[in-house]
N, C-alpha and C positions, 0 to 999 in steps of 0.2 A: 926362718931364714931360708928353708928351703922352697917357703912359698913366695918370697919376694925374687931369689931367682930363676923362679919358673917364669913370673909374672915379666922378668925382664926380659927373659929369654923369648916370651910370647908376644912382647912389646917389640922387640928386634924384628922376628918374622912377621908381624905384622905390616911393620914400616916397610920390609923389604920386597912383601909381597905388593903393597901399593906401587912403590917406585918402577917395581918389574910391570905393574897394569899399566903405567905411563908408558909404557914403551922403553925406558930407561933415560928419558931426555930430561935433560936439562933446562928448568926455564929461567930465563935470566931477564931481567929489566932492562932496559936502556939507561938509567941514571946508576945502574952497576957497572954495566959494559957500553960506553957510549958508541964505540964501531959498531953496533948495533942497528943503529940509524942511519949509518954513514952507506949501506951497503941497498943499492933498490932491490926492491923482491920481485919487482915485476914491470911494465911499460908504464904501468898506470903513474898517473899523478899521486906524489907522496907528499908527505908533510914536509918535508926539506926541498921539496923543488917548489914549492906555495911558498914558504917562506923567503927562498932565496929571492924567488921573484916578487913578490911585494915588498920586501924591503927595497929592492932598484927601484921599482915603482913609486914606492910612496917618497922615494929620495928624490925622482923628478919631480913628484908633484910638488914637493916643497920648495923646488928651485921656479916652478909656473907661474906666468903671468897673472894667473887666475889665483892663486894662492897670495901675492902680490897685492893684488886689487881687493881680495877678502882682510888684507894686512891694515892696509891703509884706509878704509871706514871707519868712522867713529861709532857707529853701530853694526855689532857683531852680523856676517851675515847667519840666515838660517840654512841650513844643510840637512839633507835627509838619505839614506843610503839603501839605494835599489837593490833587489837581488841581482847576481850575475847569473846571465844566461848560460846553459852548457848546450854548444852546440857538438858535443862529442857524443858518442853513443856510449860513452862509461856512466856507470851511476857514479857520480862523484859530487853528490849535494852535500854529504856531511864534508868534505872539505870546502865547497864554497860559502856553507856557514859559516865554518869557521875562518876561511878568509872575511867572510863580512864582518866579524865580530872584530879581528884585525885591523881593518881599517876603520871600523866605529869608534875604536878603543886611541887610534891613533890622531883620529881627528878630535875628539873630545881634549887628549892631551895637549894637542897644537895652541890650546885655548886662544886659536883665531875665529873659531866660528860656533857658532850655538846648535847642536846637534839633535835631531828629534829623533825619539826612541824607536827602537823595529817594533815595540809592544803598540805603539800608537799606531804608526803606520799599516799595521796588519787591521786593525779596527775601522780606521778609514778606508780600509781596499775592500772591508766588507759590506760597509755603508755604500759604495761607487759600484762595485761590482755585482753586488747582489750577493746575499747570505747563498744560493746556491752555486756560484764560481767564486770566490773567493781569492783568485790568484790575479798578481801584479801582472798588470798590461802595460807595457812600454811606450803604447798608443796613447795611453790617458794618464801620461809625465803631469801635462799641463794641469789635468781636473784633481788631480792626486796635490800637486804643488799651492793651487786654489785652499782646498781642502784644509791644508796644513799650516799655509803661512808660509812655505818653504820656498827659496831662493833657487838653490842648485840641488841638483841631485850627483851622488858619486854612485856609479854601477859600472858593469862592465861585461865580460864577454870570454870565454873559453872555447876556443876550437880547434882542432885536431887533424894532422893527415896521417894515414897509417900506411907502411910501404912495406912489401916481402918479396924475399928471395929465396933461393934454395937452402940458405945458411944463416939468413938474419931478416928480423923483425926491427923496424924502426920504427917510432911514433913522435912525430914532433906535435908539438903543442902551442898555441898563441893566446897567451893570457892577455886581455887589454882590461886598462881602468880608465875610465870615463868622466869628465865633468860636465852635466847638461844643465844649460841655463833653462828654467821651468819655463819664463815668461814666452822666450822664443824657439823653444827645443832644441837649440844649436848646443853642437859639443864644444865648450870653450877649452878642453884639454884632454887630451889622449896620449895616454902613454901604451908603449905595448914590448913586451917581453916573451921569450921563446925557449922553451924548456924541450931537448932531445935526448929521446930512451931507446936503448937499443939492445936485442937480446939475440947473442949468436950460438 
């Protein structure tokens, strides 16, 4: 009985010291407290910014003439997703990868086009660009398209402008989504969304 009580007290002391070692801060999941996701932590692009912009852009694309032409075809058009160009000074590659995945899923779920997997594209890029530099080059879209049998690419770019004064920093982001025709290189549709973040 005495050993049991001693063990319980030791366990309590150990857990108390562990909490104290963590600075006494409570770690909470966003699923437990949704308000965690509603406040921006910095002027950088976050999940909510990208989600909101993407929902709007894909809604515009759904109503575009290029989607109408894809719907009217007897055989499905073959489409590939190209990397989104980052024209900002921020390292937001994980955000852009997630965005590409969302666009790919949306196109597959639309059941309007046939979507070429990104894994297959990576193999093709290695073949065209060489093993030394297997990086997607927008200038080679026609070559990629011919290699994959793709008629259109869905791609985009993100840019930003950073402004500062004595008491505030403001960053404006521009997110473009584009549909490029492989045969001609023409932009058949483009949508633009803006996100502004500020720190006072």
